[in-house]
N, C-alpha and C positions, 0 to 999 in steps of 0.2 A: 158334251160330256161334262159333268160337274167336276170342278177342280177340287172341292172339298165337301165332305159329308158332315162337317160340324154343324150342329143344329141347336145346341143349348149349353147351359151351365148348371151345375148342381153343387150346393154347399156340402162340404164334407162332414159337417157337424149336424145341421138340422135337416138336411136332405131337400130343402126347398129348391125347386128348379126355376130357371130363368131362361128367357130367350137369349140367343147368342149375342145379340146386340143390345140387350137390356142393361147389362152391367159391364163396367170396364175392369173392375178389380175384385173386391171381396163382398161377401154376403152382408148387407146392412144390418141384419138382425143379430148376427153372431160376432161381428167385429173383425178386425184385420188379421188376427192370429187364428182364432177358431173358425173363422168364416172363409177360409180359402176355398177355391172352387175347382171342380173337375169339369173338363170339357166333355160334352156328350156328342155322340155321333149317331147318324142314321145307320145302324148296323145292318139293316136289311139292304139298303143301297150299297153299303160297303161290301157285303158278301158277294155281290155280283160284279164288283168293280175293282177288287183288291185281292191279291193272292200270288202264290209262287209263279203260276203260269204267266201272269201279266208282268210281274217283275223281271222274269227271265228275258222278256223281250225288250226291256228298257235299257237305254244306254246312258241315261243321266246319272253321273257318279256322285250326286249330292243328296242331301236329305229330301230334296223335292221329288225324288223318285217315289216317295211315299205321300205325295200331296193329298190324296184322297182322305188320309187319316191324320192330316194336319189342319189347324184351324184358320187357314187363310183361303178366302173365296176368290180373290182376284189375283190371278197369276202375274199380272203386270206390277203388283206391289212388291214382288220379291226383289231384294237387293242382289245384284249380280256379283256376288262373292261366293266362290265354291266352298261349301261346308259339308262335311260328312264323308262316309265310306272310308274312315280311317282304318289302318291295318288291324287285323286280328291275327295274331300269330302264336305258334306253339313255343313255349320255353322249355328247352330240354337240358339247360345247364343246371348245375348244382347251386340253387339259390335259397335253400332253406325249406323247400316243400317236402312233403312225405314222399318216399320212394314209390314210384308207380303212379303218382298223381299225374293226371293229364292237365297241365297248367297252360293257360292261354293269357295273353295280354291284349287288351283293347287299348290301342295307343292314341288317345285323343290329344296328345301334345302336337300333332301334325296340323292342326287347324291354322287358319290365317293369322290369328292373334296369339297362337300358342297355347290355347286352352279349350276345354270342352264347353266353356261358356258361349262359344260362337254358335252352338246349336240353338241355345235359347235366344240369343240376340238375333239370329237370322229370322226366327219366327216373330219375335217382338218388334223388330224394325219393319217387317212386312206389314204387321198390323198397324203400326204407327202411320205408315204411308197409306194404308187402306182407309183409315179413319181421318186422314188429312191433318195429322198432327203438325204443328208448326215447329216443334222442338222436342227433344228427348232428354231424359235424365236417368241416372241410376245412383244408388248407394252401393258401395263395393269395398272389399278389402284389396281390390286391385284387378283381378282377372276379368270380372264382369264389366268393369268400367273400361278397361283397355279394349275389350271386345266391342263394347258399345261405341267407343270413340272410333274404332276401325270402320264399323259399318256406317256410322253417321257421316263420316268423312266421304265415303263413297256415295251415300244418298244425299249429300249436300244439305243435311239437317243440322241446325245448331244443337250442341250437345253439352250438358251440364253434368258434372261428376262430383259426388261427395264421397271422399275416401279418408280414412284416418291418415294423418300426417306421418304416422309411424309405419305405413305400408312400405314394402320393399321398394327401393329407389327405382329399380328397373321398370316396375309396373307404373309408377307415377310418371316416369319419363315417357313411357309408351303412350300414356294417355295424352300428355302434353304434345307429343310429336304429331299426333293425329289432329291436333287443333281444338280439342275439347277444352271447355272452361273448367278448370279443376279447383274445387274448394277442398283444400287440405285441412281437414277438421282436427282440431286439437282435442281429441277425445277418442272414444271407441267406435267400432263399426256400428254398434247399435245406436249410438248417438248420431252418427252420420246417416243412418237409415231414417231415423225420425226427422232429421233436418231435410233430407231429400223429399220425404213424403209431404212435409209442410210446403216446401218450395213448389212442388208439382201442383198442390192444391191451390196455392195462391197465384201461380203464374200460368196455370192451364197447360202444363207440360205433360207429355206422355211419359208414364213412369215404367221403366224397364226393371225396377228393383225386384230381386228374388222374392218369391212367395206371394207378394201382394198382387202380382200380375199372373193370372191363371194360365196364360199362354206359354210361359217360359218352360214349365214342366213338359209341355207338349213337344217343344223343341228337344228337350233332353231325353224324351222317351225314344228318340230315333237311335240312341245308343243300343237299345234293346232290339229294335227292328233290324238294325244292321247285324248284330250278333246272330240273330235268328237266321238271317239270309246267308251270312258268311259261314255258318255251320251247316249249310245245306238245308235250310228251312226247318231247323229244330232248335230247342232251347238247351242251354247247358244245365248242369245240375245245380251249380252254385255260382254266384257272382259277388265279389267283394267291392264295396263302393265307399269312398271317403265321404264323410258326412260333416257338414257345418250347419248351414241353415236348414238343410233337409230337402232342398229342391231337386238335386240330382237323384238321390235315392228314391224320392217319390216319383220322379219321371221314369226311372228304370222300371219300377213296379208297374206304372201305368202302361208302358209299352208292352210288357209281357201280358198284362191283364187284358188289354185290347186284343192281342193275338189269341188269347184263350177264349174270349167272348165270341170271336169270329170262327172258332173251331180250328185254328191254324196251329195250335200247340195243345198238348195234352195236360200240361201243368205249368204253373209259374215256377221258375227256379227259386231255390232258397237264396234269399238276399241277405247278405251280411253287411251291416253298416259298421264302418270303422271310424272312431273318433279319437282325437288326441286326448290323453288323460287330463290335460290342462284346459280342455274345452269340451266337456262331456255332458252337456245338459240333456240331450235326447237319450243318450245311453243310460244316464241315471234315471230318467223317467221310465224307461223300459224295464230296468232292473227292479224298480219299485212298483211295477205294474200300474203306473199312473197314466192317465190320458193327457196330462199337461206337464210341461217343463217348468221348472223354477230357474230364475237367472243364476248364473255361476260367475265367479271371478275367473276370467280367462288369462292363461299364461301358457303359450305354446309357440314353438318355432314354426308351426304349420299355419301361417297367417290366413291362408285361403279357407281354412275350416275353423277359424277362431271367432266364435260367436257366443255372446253371453246369453241371449234369449232368442233361440231359433224361431224364425217366422213361419217356416213350413213344417213345424213339428208334427201336426196332425197327420199329414200325408206320409211323413217319414216313419212315424210309429206304425201307421197302417201298413206300410210296405213291408216292414220287418215281420209284424205279427201275421199278416195274411199270407205271407210266403213261407212261414215256418222257419224264418231266419233268426238272427240274433244280432246283438251289438257286441263289439269288442273295443276296448280302450287300449291305447298303446302310448308308451312314453316317448318323449322327444328323442331320447337316446336310440330307441328302437327305430324311430322314423329315420334318423340320420344314418343309422346302420343299413337300413333298407335302401336309402338313396345310394349309398356307396356300393352296395351289392348289385343293384340294377345297372349302375353305370359301368362298373368294372367287370362284371361277369356276363351281362346281357346286352351291353351297348345301348342302354335306355337311360337318358338323362332327364330326370324329373325333379320338380320342386317338392318340398316336404309333404304337402297334402296329398300329392299323387303317389308318394311312396308309402302312405299309411296303409293301403290295402295289403301290400306285401308284408309290412310289419305285423298286421293283424293275422295274416295267414301263418306266418312263422310262429306266432304265439299260440294259435289254435292247433297247429301241428304238434307242438310240444305237449299239449294237454289232450291230444286225441280227438280234437274237435272236427276233424275231417277224415273221410275214408281214404285209404291209401290209393285206391284206384279211381277216386272221384274226379269228375271233370269240372274244373274251376276256372273262372275268368277273373282276372284282376283289371280293374278300370283305372287307367292312368290319365289324370285330368289336366296337368299343366307342365310345361317345359321347365327344365332346370335353370335356364337363363332368366327365368322370372324372378329368381331370388339368389343372387350371386353370393351373398353373405352366408346363407345356409349351405350352398353348394361348397363353399370354401371349407366350412366346418366338416361336411361329409367327406371331403377329400383330404382331410388333415393327416390321414394315415400314409399319404403318398406325397411328401414334401419334395419340392424340386431340388436337384443337385446343382449347386452353384459351382462353376468351374471357370478358370481362365480360358482364353481362346487358344489353348495348346492341347494337341492330341495326347501327349504324355500324361497330362492331368486327367483327361477323360478316361484313359486306359486305367490309371491308378484308381479313380473313383469307381469305375465299373468292377475292377477286381475286388474292391472292398465291399461293394454293394451286392454283386451277384453271388448266388450259391456256388460253392466250389465245384468245378467241372462244367459249369455253364459256359455257353459261347455267346 
């Protein structure tokens, strides 16, 4: 039985197709931004080997339960770290959604490195092992790099990371703890990306960087495959996704599109991309009905989606337009408020980028952007411990009560703090 039905690659701009092993990264004719690639599958073979009946018999609780529709041909190349089947659960607390809305959370903070980036890394590292790479590298604002460092440690592969020196300390420490060689770049993420690309070219290193590697979106599309399965093999009406480089939102669309092509769903959900107002290059291009982004000066608390020139912009714009969705931009204040609401009302502790979907939902609900009885999924992509400084700001409404080690003082402070009549 074939482990994968991946058989080719196609440029998202010019449509040129290539054999699966013919190219490693982007279309040579269209360049590294316009020339990102889609992975093509033998849909005829998939139709007979992939579907609800087969999945219901599987016990593997990882993304590899979908191996036929992932681009790895050698099962032995898979790094044995469990990734996938993160919880999808209903939120019924008052969190700012429209009354009657059926609101779900896909909680990807539960992954081994604490973020959704583990989905892409699981596939990227398997491919690196499949092609016999001697080392791996990535440019990242933190999460992709800490994910890569985690998997490279388990796979015993040398790992090189290029991240802005301004990235949250927790992410940089996580990278170092796993033994990766960290280049803390005195510059932006975009500059770190270019430096990593040059290092990979000169040193012959396998590049796991977002967008330039076409297999990463295939890992991220497993978000959609899981949601489909967890909802009883159907698609939701709408899904809100945080957007930086564009790889996650492109992957979410690809997953649902693959299911549609296989006749396993009737429609692709409406996909809503949420960007921080201080890093909204793709949202601006969408508003202007442009096919290309122009660089922006980035300034946002949401470091994971802070990108001047998004590298996977073509797939991101396609995802929103083809699904009938839209982009929403949100302020840093709205993001921090959403972080606080998720933690204090729903028990979900996320970093700023992961709170952006709720911030976007709240804004859309105020303007009537969603139906009151609509079924909506929020994608949460990174744990709150990834960025303690932002978490501290989000929790500033609930400062600690400093007391001496005496019960009388505790009782006095409680009496002052609690509403009259409370116990």
